[in-house]
NUMAR-927739 format. One record per atom (N, C-alpha, C): x, y, z. Coordinates in steps of 0.02 Angstrom, whole numbers, padded with zeros to 5 digits, always signed. Example, Ala and Ser with C-alpha at 12.3 -4.5 7.8 and 13.67 -1.06 7.14 Angstrom:
2
+00660-00284+00390+00615-00225+00390+00660-00165+00390+00642-00112+00354+00684-00053+00357+00645+00002+00394
This chain:
231
+00042-00059+00000+00000+00000+00000+00044+00062+00000+00031+00109-00046+00071+00170-00050+00049+00220+00003+00094+00265+00018+00077+00317+00066+00029+00367+00035-00011+00399+00079-00053+00455+00057-00008+00512+00036-00032+00554-00008+00005+00613-00028-00002+00665+00027+00053+00687+00055+00053+00741+00105+00069+00804+00067+00021+00848+00060+00028+00906+00017+00042+00969+00057+00070+01019+00023+00093+01079+00057+00038+01129+00071-00016+01126+00032-00068+01177+00040-00137+01149+00022-00190+01178+00050-00257+01158+00031-00271+01169-00043-00242+01221-00072-00253+01235-00143-00228+01177-00187-00170+01150-00169-00144+01092-00206-00188+01031-00194-00214+01025-00134-00253+00965-00116-00318+00960-00154-00350+01017-00170-00417+01015-00201-00415+01018-00277-00355+01018-00306-00351+01023-00379-00382+00963-00414-00396+00909-00378-00427+00851-00409-00501+00862-00424-00531+00913-00394-00603+00926-00405-00613+00957-00474-00661+00929-00511-00675+00952-00579-00746+00979-00583-00759+01019-00634-00827+01043-00647-00875+00983-00651-00932+00989-00618-00983+00937-00621-00974+00881-00572-00923+00883-00531-00910+00829-00482-00963+00828-00426-00972+00769-00397-01009+00762-00335-00958+00762-00279-00964+00809-00233-00916+00818-00179-00949+00806-00112-00925+00757-00075-00949+00743-00008-00911+00787+00041-00947+00826+00081-00915+00874+00126-00934+00858+00197-00884+00840+00238-00896+00823+00307-00917+00883+00348-00942+00869+00408-00962+00923+00453-01033+00914+00477-01044+00933+00539-01110+00935+00570-01118+01007+00595-01148+01050+00552-01141+01121+00565-01068+01139+00556-01039+01174+00605-00969+01192+00601-00922+01137+00625-00948+01089+00663-00905+01036+00691-00879+00991+00636-00814+00990+00627-00784+00947+00576-00788+00974+00506-00810+01036+00497-00814+01065+00430-00743+01078+00404-00727+01055+00343-00659+01066+00316-00653+01136+00285-00652+01187+00327-00654+01257+00304-00598+01273+00256-00537+01251+00271-00480+01269+00229-00486+01237+00160-00511+01176+00157-00520+01143+00092-00575+01177+00052-00629+01198+00086-00683+01232+00051-00659+01299+00024-00622+01337+00065-00596+01401+00042-00551+01390-00019-00511+01338-00017-00468+01322-00074-00509+01303-00136-00564+01268-00125-00608+01249-00180-00638+01310-00213-00655+01360-00172-00681+01423-00200-00628+01456-00244-00567+01458-00220-00513+01487-00260-00499+01446-00323-00506+01380-00317-00495+01335-00374-00545+01349-00430-00607+01363-00411-00657+01384-00460-00699+01330-00492-00690+01267-00473-00731+01214-00503-00805+01229-00490-00847+01219-00540-00918+01237-00535-00964+01180-00554-01028+01196-00554-01081+01147-00571-01077+01087-00525-01060+01099-00461-01048+01044-00414-01112+01021-00381-01114+00957-00365-01165+00929-00320-01131+00918-00253-01157+00951-00201-01128+00946-00134-01172+00901-00091-01141+00852-00059-01175+00808-00012-01148+00823+00057-01191+00845+00102-01170+00863+00169-01230+00860+00216-01217+00866+00281-01272+00865+00328-01314+00928+00323-01282+00986+00315-01316+01050+00312-01303+01083+00245-01334+01142+00236-01324+01180+00174-01290+01246+00187-01249+01248+00240-01209+01308+00252-01235+01350+00309-01188+01384+00343-01204+01429+00398-01170+01496+00386-01207+01549+00399-01179+01616+00390-01152+01625+00319-01091+01650+00314-01060+01659+00248-00991+01629+00246-00981+01576+00286-00916+01541+00287-00928+01468+00268-00873+01433+00252-00879+01362+00237-00923+01349+00177-00970+01303+00184-01014+01285+00129-01054+01344+00104-01076+01387+00150-01115+01446+00130-01074+01490+00082-01010+01497+00095-00968+01537+00051-00962+01505-00018-00958+01438-00020-00955+01402-00084-01019+01412-00123-01076+01409-00088-01140+01421-00121-01145+01492-00147-01123+01540-00105-01126+01611-00124-01083+01625-00186-01029+01586-00193-00984+01596-00251-01015+01570-00316-01073+01537-00311-01107+01514-00372-01079+01451-00402-01043+01412-00362-01010+01353-00390-01050+01288-00380-01107+01292-00347-01146+01232-00330-01212+01231-00368-01224+01175-00402-01286+01165-00439-01340+01134-00395-01319+01087-00351-01367+01049-00312-01338+01032-00244-01382+01033-00193-01363+01013-00126-01404+00952-00106-01370+00901-00081-01402+00842-00052-01387+00843+00022-01437+00852+00064-01424+00859+00135-01485+00841+00177-01476+00840+00242-01530+00825+00289-01562+00888+00317-01522+00939+00331-01547+00999+00363-01527+01061+00323-01566+01078+00270-01547+01135+00228-01558+01202+00262-01602+01204+00312-01619+01269+00341-01606+01270+00416-01576+01324+00438-01569+01339+00509-01568+01415+00516-01555+01440+00575-01562+01512+00587-01517+01554+00543-01460+01527+00522-01413+01567+00483-01400+01538+00414-01449+01505+00385-01441+01475+00318-01466+01522+00263-01459+01587+00273-01489+01635+00227-01459+01633+00157-01397+01612+00150-01368+01607+00082-01405+01554+00042-01412+01494+00072-01448+01441+00037-01521+01461+00026-01553+01488+00078-01623+01507+00072-01635+01553+00013-01592+01603+00005-01601+01651-00049-01591+01618-00117-01540+01576-00123-01528+01542-00187-01586+01496-00205-01612+01461-00156-01666+01413-00169-01730+01449-00189-01746+01503-00155-01807+01540-00171-01803+01570-00241-01743+01587-00262-01735+01616-00330-01726+01562-00383-01730+01499-00363-01725+01444-00411-01655+01435-00440-01604+01456-00402-01536+01453-00427-01497+01394-00400-01530+01351-00361-01497+01291-00335-01549+01237-00324-01530+01175-00336-01574+01118-00326-01563+01089-00256-01614+01055-00230-01610+01026-00164-01639+00956-00164-01602+00910-00133-01626+00842-00121-01620+00829-00047-01677+00826-00011-01677+00815+00061-01675+00740+00075-01627+00719+00115-01619+00649+00133-01617+00644+00209-01660+00602+00240-01657+00594+00313-01586+00577+00335-01567+00603+00394-01497+00599+00415-01470+00528+00418-01509+00482+00447-01487+00413+00450-01479+00382+00381-01526+00398+00337-01522+00373+00268-01460+00402+00233-01445+00466+00246-01387+00497+00215-01323+00460+00234-01315+00447+00298-01256+00411+00321-01254+00340+00293-01311+00306+00295-01313+00236+00272-01303+00230+00197-01329+00278+00159-01320+00275+00086-01246+00284+00067-01211+00326+00105-01139+00332+00092-01101+00271+00117-01122+00245+00175-01090+00184+00200-01100+00126+00150-01160+00122+00121-01174+00070+00072-01128+00076+00011-01116+00138-00009-01071+00149-00067-01001+00122-00051-00977+00137+00009-00911+00113+00028-00906+00038+00038-00963+00008+00056-00964-00064+00069-00980-00105+00007-00994-00072-00049-01010-00108-00110-01080-00136-00111-01126-00107-00072-01195-00130-00070-01235-00095-00125-01270-00133-00164-01306-00105-00222-01365-00063-00204-01401-00080-00152-01460-00043-00129-01482-00077-00064-01526-00043-00027-01552-00072+00035-01622-00045+00049-01660-00083+00087-01727-00061+00107-01725-00030+00177-01760+00026+00184-01759+00064+00247-01830+00089+00262-01852+00088+00325-01919+00112+00341-01925+00188+00344-01869+00223+00350-01872+00296+00357-01899+00329+00293-01948+00371+00301-01977+00407+00245-02038+00374+00214-02055+00313+00235-02114+00279+00207-02176+00321+00222-02217+00329+00171-02280+00366+00179-02272+00442+00177-02212+00466+00162-02200+00538+00158-02180+00557+00086-02179+00622+00071-02157+00642+00003-02087+00618-00014-02045+00604+00036-01977+00582+00022-01976+00513-00010-02031+00475-00005-02033+00408-00034-02068+00407-00102-02092+00464-00124-02128+00465-00188-02083+00445-00246-02109+00400-00288-02071+00377-00345-02020+00323-00330-02015+00302-00267-01967+00251-00249-02002+00183-00239-01965+00131-00252-01992+00063-00243-02003+00050-00168-02059+00019-00151-02073+00001-00081-02088-00074-00077-02076-00102-00018-02088-00173-00007-02108-00184+00066-02154-00230+00076-02174-00249+00143-02134-00311+00164-02098-00306+00219-02057-00360+00244-02077-00373+00317-02100-00434+00331-02122-00452+00399-02173-00402+00426-02218-00381+00382-02272-00337+00403-02255-00264+00408-02194-00244+00391-02175-00174+00395-02155-00149+00326-02174-00087+00310-02159-00059+00244-02089-00028+00243-02054-00038+00188-01987-00012+00178-01982+00021+00109-01937+00069+00103-01924+00101+00039-01853+00085+00017-01845+00076-00048-01779+00058-00075-01736+00120-00084-01677+00118-00055-01630+00174-00060-01566+00151-00094-01536+00196-00133-01474+00180-00170-01414+00216-00140-01355+00189-00150-01295+00220-00122-01283+00290-00149-01250+00330-00108-01226+00396-00130-01150+00392-00136-01125+00400-00196-01053+00398-00208-01027+00468-00225-00967+00482-00207-00937+00547-00223-00877+00540-00268-00866+00590-00309-00803+00593-00347-00746+00611-00299-00762+00658-00253-00712+00680-00205-00746+00689-00137-00711+00672-00083-00733+00688-00016-00685+00738+00015-00712+00789+00046-00672+00838+00083-00692+00832+00156-00645+00809+00198-00661+00796+00268-00606+00823+00313-00622+00824+00378-00576+00846+00429-00561+00789+00477-00498+00781+00495-00478+00735+00548-00431+00772+00594-00418+00744+00652-00373+00777+00700-00300+00764+00682-00283+00700+00671-00214+00680+00657-00213+00628+00602-00164+00634+00559-00151+00582+00508-00078+00560+00515-00064+00498+00496+00005+00479+00488+00022+00479+00414+00084+00466+00398+00106+00471+00328+00076+00418+00283+00045+00368+00312+00009+00318+00273-00064+00338+00260-00085+00393+00291-00154+00416+00282-00203+00390+00334-00180+00352+00383-00225+00330+00437-00249+00391+00477-00313+00391+00496-00342+00450+00526-00369+00438+00596-00358+00487+00639-00388+00491+00705-00429+00554+00708-00491+00550+00732-00535+00607+00735-00540+00634+00807-00567+00695+00812-00576+00725+00878-00650+00735+00892-00677+00695+00938-00744+00703+00964-00796+00710+00908-00842+00760+00914-00897+00765+00866-00873+00787+00797-00811+00809+00791-00785+00827+00724-00780+00765+00680-00786+00707+00709-00783+00644+00670-00844+00638+00624-00903+00648+00649-00968+00642+00615-00968+00601+00550-00975+00633+00492-00982+00596+00429-00915+00576+00397-00860+00598+00427-00795+00586+00396-00781+00514+00377-00791+00466+00423-00774+00396+00406-00814+00368+00348-00880+00381+00345-00919+00352+00289-00904+00388+00224-00891+00453+00228-00875+00490+00166-00809+00467+00137-00760+00452+00181-00695+00429+00157-00701+00365+00117-00747+00322+00136-00755+00258+00100-00797+00265+00037-00837+00319+00033-00886+00324-00021-00862+00365-00081-00802+00394-00076-00777+00437-00129-00720+00405-00167-00715+00422-00231-00660+00397-00272-00593+00426-00248-00594+00489-00225-00535+00522-00199-00553+00557-00134-00515+00543-00081-00529+00573-00015-00473+00621+00002-00493+00683+00017-00446+00737+00035-00460+00757+00107-00409+00759+00148-00418+00770+00220-00375+00828+00244-00405+00873+00283-00365+00922+00319-00359+00901+00391-00299+00908+00418-00285+00885+00486-00246+00938+00524-00245+00931+00590-00206+00977+00632-00133+00957+00637-00120+00891+00628-00050+00868+00632-00041+00805+00591+00020+00795+00568+00040+00735+00531+00099+00704+00568+00094+00639+00582+00148+00604+00617+00174+00547+00573+00231+00520+00591+00260+00465+00553+00218+00402+00562+00221+00359+00512+00187+00294+00517+00212+00257+00578+00165+00227+00615+00182+00190+00675+00172+00229+00739+00162+00294+00734+00154+00335+00794+00082+00338+00819+00034+00319+00778-00036+00318+00800-00051+00251+00832-00089+00253+00886-00114+00191+00917-00162+00158+00867-00148+00098+00844-00192+00065+00796-00264+00060+00820-00274+00054+00887-00342+00049+00914-00379+00115+00907-00344+00171+00897-00376+00236+00891-00390+00256+00819-00362+00219+00772-00372+00236+00701-00443+00218+00681-00480+00267+00655-00549+00256+00633-00552+00244+00558-00516+00285+00520-00514+00278+00447-00446+00252+00426-00441+00191+00400-00377+00165+00376-00352+00204+00316-00287+00208+00309-00257+00246+00256-00274+00223+00186-00299+00162+00178-00317+00138+00111-00373+00180+00080-00411+00216+00123-00466+00258+00098-00445+00330+00088-00384+00348+00103-00362+00418+00104-00310+00429+00049-00321+00481+00009-00276+00495-00047-00232+00556-00036-00261+00609-00007-00225+00672+00000-00235+00701+00070-00181+00723+00100-00183+00751+00167-00146+00818+00167-00175+00867+00202-00142+00931+00209-00150+00954+00282-00096+00978+00310-00097+01004+00378-00116+01078+00377-00164+01096+00421-00186+01166+00425-00189+01187+00498-00191+01252+00510-00198+01278+00577-00272+01279+00595-00290+01255+00655-00361+01254+00675-00391+01324+00675-00455+01328+00654-00491+01391+00657-00556+01380+00695-00583+01433+00724-00643+01427+00765-00697+01475+00739-00759+01451+00742-00815+01490+00716-00873+01491+00765-00913+01543+00762-00977+01545+00797-01032+01536+00746-01094+01529+00769-01149+01519+00722-01162+01581+00681-01137+01640+00702-01147+01701+00664-01095+01708+00609-01040+01673+00612-00988+01679+00561-00920+01672+00592-00870+01696+00557-00801+01687+00582-00787+01735+00639-00742+01714+00684-00718+01760+00736-00643+01747+00747
């Protein structure tokens, strides 16, 4: 197994993103959001993107900044609206962005299925709601289920706390969120971390994402945000 590429800058790390790509973006609100990679993606300029994430942006930083830059065609997420989602709200009301709402558990499982090579699965979430319209349903042991398909990404942009030179990842608390499933579901996984150590320095029991799923790693300085924006 080859080592992950340890790159010098976020700008170099995101050059793999192309126009029209599906990009999986980690984060639960601001927790675990790969801000430096997103900022680099804005500078990179790739457009017509489909973004898969838990939210649709907060304030005018991170995903919201990417949306405001006009580089996103469609958002696939669980929670598109919150108190500070005004960038997405405005774009959606003006018909300038598409939205696919996916229940949070389904979102995680659909990406996990992609990484596990599962063709499709039946799930009870969403049965009898508009989210199930047009989808195949089946009754199993007296309970109704809807057929869901995997969500695959061309690129995943995620945050971890520490990586080693083989690309093995350790996460920090809630910043972990969707990172592990996104890393398995994308053709190319790009990770920003607070530190990079030599192979063998991480406790194997603490490694959540094995390096086989990681392609590009860049070390960045941690930044902190409030729900109103950067501080």
